[in-house]
N, C-alpha and C positions, 0 to 999 in steps of 0.2 A: 563507255557510252551505253546506256540502256536503250531498249527499243522505243520507249516513249520519247526519248531525245531525238531519235531518228525522225519520227513523225513531226516533232516540233520543228526540227530543222527544215523538213520538207514544207511545212507550213510557212516558214519565213521566206523560203525561196519563192513560193507563190505570192506572198505579200510584196516582195521586191518586184516581181513581174507586174503585179497590179499597179504599183506606184510608177514603175517605168513606163507603162502604157499611157499614163496620164500626161507625161511630158510632151510627146508630140501633139496630143490633143490640145493641150494648153498653148503650145506654140502656134498651131493653126488658128485657134481662137483669137490670140493676141494679134497675129499678123492680119487677120481679117478685120479686126476691130480698128486698127490704126492705119491699114494700108488699102486693102481691097474693098472692104465694106460691101460684101456680096453674101447674101444669105445662103446661096447654094453651096458656097465653099464650106459651110458649117456641116454639111452632110459627110464631109471627109473625116470628121471626128468620130462618127458613129462606130466604125470598126474598133477604134482604140478604146472607146468607152465600153463596148461590149466585151472586149478582151480583158480589160481591167476588172470589170464586174465578175467575169468568169473566174479569173485568178483569185479575186477576193473571196469568192464562195469556196474555192478550193482551200484557201488559207483557213477559213472558219471550220471547214470540215476536218482538215488535218489537225488543227488545234484541239478540236473536240475529241478526236481519236487519241491524241497524245495525253490529254487529261484523263480520259477513261482508262487507258492502259496504265497510267501512273497509279491510279486508284487500285486497279486489279493487282498490280505488282506489290503494292503496300499490304494488301489483304492476304497475300501468300506468304507462308512461313519458309517454304523450301526455296532453295536457290540463293546463292550468294555471289555468283559470278566467278568463283575461283575454280575454273575448269581449264583443261588443256584442249586446244583446238584439234591437235592430232589424236587425242584420246576419244573425242566425241564421235558417237555413232550417227548422230543426226544434227544437221545444221540448217538453218533457214537463210536463204540467200537474197540479198537486196542489191540492185544495181543503181548507183547514184550517177545519173547522166548529167553532169555539169561540165564546166570548162576543164576540170580535172577529174575525169570519171574514175570511179572505183567500185569494187565489189565488196560488200560487207557481209560477214558471216555472224549469225546470232545463235546462241544456244536456245533450246526450247523454253528456258526459264526467263528469257527476255534480255539476257546480258550479252554484250558484244564479245564475240570469240576472236575475231581478227578481220583482216582486210587484204585485198589485192589492189595495188595502185601502181601508177607509173613510177619507175625508179629514177631518181636524179642523184647520181653519184659520180663514180670514176668515168672519165671520158672514154676510156678504152673498154668499158663494160656496159655503160648505161644505154647504148643505142637500142631502142625498141625493147627495153627490159622492164619487167614488172616485178614488184617485190611483195612477198607475203609476210605480213606482220601479225603478231597477236594483239590482244586488247591493250597491252602496255606499250605498243609500237616497237616491240623487240622483233628484229628480223629473223624469220624462220626459213626463208628460201628465196630463190630468184627464178624467173622465167624469162628467157631471152628469145625473142621471136626473130626468125630468119625466113624471108620470103624468096624462094627461087622458083623452080617449077612447082614444087610442093610447099606447103606451109610446115615449117619445123619450129617447135618450141623446145629449146634446150632447158634443162632443169638443173639447178645448182642448190646446194644446201646453204646454210647461213654463213659458212666459211668459204663459199664459192667453189666447193668441190663438185665436179661434174657427176651427175647421177644418171643421166640418160636423156631421152627426148621423146616428144610426141610428134608424130608425122601425119599430116593429112594429104593424101594423094587424091587429086581430082579425077573423077571418072566421067563418062558420058551421061547425058540426061540428068544433070544436076546431082548425080550420085558421087559419093566420095568414100575413101577407105581411110580409117583412122586407126593408127597403131601406136603402141607404146614399146619403146626399145631401150635396152640397157646401154651403158657407155660404149660397148663393143659393137653395137648395132644389132644385137640379137633380139628377136621378138619375145616380149614378156606379157603382152596383153593387147586388148583392142577396145575401142569405144564405138558403140553403135547407137544410132538414134534416128529420130524423125526430122525431116526437113520442114515439116509443117508446124508442129507443136513441140514444146520442150519436153523431151523424155530421152535423156542420154544414159546409156548403160555402159558400165566399165566391166570388162571381162578379164579373167586371168589367162595364162598361157594354155590352160586346159579347158578354156571356154566356159569357165564357171563365173557367174555374175558376182561381183564383190562391191560394186558401187552404183549409185543411180542419182541422177538429177532430173527431177520432174516437177511440173507445175500442175496444180489442181488436185493434189492428193494430200494436202495438209490435214493432219488429225484434227477432229472437231474440238478436242479439249485444249488445243493451242489457241483457239480463236479469241480468248479473253485478252491475250497479249499480242496476237497477230490477226487483226480484224480482216485482212484481205485473204480470202480463201485460195486465191491463185498464187500465193507466195511460193516460190520454188523451194523445194526441200532437197538437200544433198544428204544422202544416207550411205552408210557402209555396213556390210553384213559380216565382215571379218575384222579381226584385230591385225593391224599391220605395224611395221616399224615406221618411225617418223619419216625416214628417207623413202620408203616404199610408198607411203601415203602422199608425200610431197610430189613424187613423180606422177602418181595417178591423178593428182589434182590439177595437172597441167592442162587438161581438157577444159577447165573452167576459163582459162585465159582465151582459148580459142572460141569458146561459146559466147562470152560476153564482150571481148575486146576486138574480135576479128569477124565472127559470123554475124552478130546481131548489132 
């Protein structure tokens, strides 16, 4: 899926919301026409009509964005979507907040890189588990959430081999400590960020920054394909193995499916 298709799908979601809001308004109008016949009751339809109008305007806006992005992608010669999610140094992140929420990752050329969504599989494994897939829906890894006194996200590769875990320890005054640990529980890195705005940094065991997720710092040259300047960007400064990168991407699950 290309980024223009994401905006097109977002447009259809708003269109469905616009049409759904007309149903209770029509019900009130018909009930008043045949039963109550009271003009004051018609005022109850105003919020539904306003919401329907608002959603329809969003539908038009998103469709316009989708068409414009599609034209910009056609005018570009570079980029064919044949990339590796783990090899990418920079990814743009979108959260789809629907009945089945998911996180979508896009390459800067507008092609889908992969996604994180709720895993529905084996009963002894799928409880509060999320799956990372590439653009072809091939499984790349799993994240299993365990809530005790602290939040723990266990990381597994595509064969369900245990790689380590992310742990968030709650401190006082809304502060927390986020660490990355190997299968033996040894410290291998940390995640630090702001509780007010999105700016999460991933550090190595030597306290060297290797990854970052932040909003509001998207390069200007990407705006032809990503019109929203506040689109979060996930970046890595070093080359890592697939398993190391999978373990360090566990904080994305905490950021989107637990904290926000």
